[in-house]
C-alpha positions, 0 to 999 in steps of 0.5 A, a space after each residue: 172513369 178511368 185514372 192515369 194510374 188505370 192506365 199505368 196498370 193495365 200497360 204494365 207500365 209507370 205513371 211516369 212513363 204513361 205522363 211521358 207518352 200523353 206529352 209526347 216525350 221523346 224519352 218514351 220508348 215505341 214499345 212503351 207508346 204502344 202499349 200506352 196507347 191499347 191501355 188508354 182505348 181499352 179504358 177509355 181514357 182521354 188525357 186532360 187538356 189543362 194537364 197537358 198545356 201546364 206540362 207542354 205551356 202550349 194548348 195549341 188553340 187560337 182563340 177569336 172574339 168576334 161579334 157574331 159568328 153567324 154573320 157572314 163577315 165575320 164567319 170569313 174573318 173565323 174561316 180565315 183564322 182557322 186557315 192561319 191555325 191549321 197551316 200552324 197545327 192548332 185549333 180555333 176557340 170562338 168568341 161572341 160578344 155581339 158589340 155589348 161590354 159584358 159579353 165581350 169582357 166575359 168572352 175574353 176572359 174565359 179565351 185567357 183562362 183556356 189558356 190560348 196560345 193567341 188571341 184576335 179579338 174584335 171587340 168594339 164595346 169595351 174602352 181602350 185601357 181596358 183592351 191597353 191592359 188586356 194586351 199587356 197582361 196578353 202578349 200574343 194578342 192582336 186587335 182586328 178592325 180596332 186602332 188603339 195608339 199605344 198599342 198599334 204593332 198589334 192592331 190590324 185595321 181598315 180606314 172606315 172614313 176613307 171607304 165611306 168616302 170612296 163611295 161618297 165621292 164615287 157617286 158625286 163623280 156620277 152627277 149625283 148631289 141628294 145622297 142618303 146615307 143608312 147605317 148602323 145604330 151601333 154606338 161604335 166607331 166604325 159608325 162614326 167613321 163611315 158617317 165623317 167619311 161620308 159626311 166630308 165627301 159631301 162638304 169637299 164637293 161644296 154639297 150641303 144636305 140635312 140630318 134627315 138623310 141621314 138614317 141609322 138602324 141595324 147593321 143587317 138586311 132588316 135594318 137596310 129595310 127600316 132605315 130605307 123606309 123611313 128616307 121614302 116617309 120623309 119623301 126627301 130626293 133622293 138619287 142614291 144612297 151610301 150603305 153602311 154595308 152590304 145586307 143593308 144595302 140589300 135590304 135598301 134594293 128591297 124597300 127601294 123595288 117594293 115601292 116601285 123604284 127601279 135601281 139603277 134607274 131611278 136610286 143608285 148604292 154603293 155597299 160597303 165590306 164586299 160581301 158574297 151578297 153583293 154578287 148575288 142582289 140585282 143590279 150587282 153592288 157597287 160597292 167598297 172591297 173590306 179586305 177582311 180575309 186578309 185582315 184575319 191570316 194578317 192578325 192569327 199569323 201576328 198572334 203567333 209570332 207574338 206567342 213564339 217572340 219571332 218577329 212579324 212580317 206583316 208589310 202594313 197593319 193599316 189596309 186600305 180600301 178600294 172602291 169595286 164597281 158592279 151595275 148599281 151606280 147610275 150616270 147623271 146626265 
């Protein structure tokens, strides 16, 4: 493998000149640049990225931690960060946490050790204290979909409680009282907040339902199938369902139709996220808009601003959900 000394010898220049060319120093002459690049190409020499970072104090990389990039929700988040990265001449390095503390910890450590210029972190399993420690260590770390009061100025989050409340209230205002809830089985704050929003709406409208109206499973289409099957096995009188996300709602729709129930004539349903799938299920899904693309872009820009030590143009760190009305809710007489 060729070394920087080999390149200098081939180009007929000093090692210092090769270093200036590699690090794009304005002191490098055009003739030196031409000679060094030709030598690098001939010898197959690639500069050490870590060494270049030490010189320039920048890797031009934004690190992003997500639960699972194969999930369309997190794919959208990564794409949003990537958009801002490209606008600023940077690339993205992705880590996966899978809502597991040790995975999240190892991924964050890798991103930090990779000397990323900025970090956008979606971590649900790590404690507040550990994330606060990371934020103190890395001035350009921003949390997304997580709110910690001690570092509130670095948190981009959504009011999950309000989103679930809006979904449940919409069903109530359309005449539904027997409203079930299918939610995530992951022990994270989103789960607690959305179940709490569902319960609060029922309480505020004087509706009392037993705990059996709530089922929890994996937050995907298969989980939606499992949770809805369990509801049907209980023979509950259900006219509507609030789903943790659109994927669970899609799974619920499949099970309901497989059991001869028509939507929304016999059962209405509201999802959460406004993911792409919400437009392609039948009926088209009424859902709660989670502006993850906008939030991801804002988180990435905030992280870059923090890295540069400049003030942020962010107007809102706490986003408010809105309802997207489609065809999956029927108004009862």
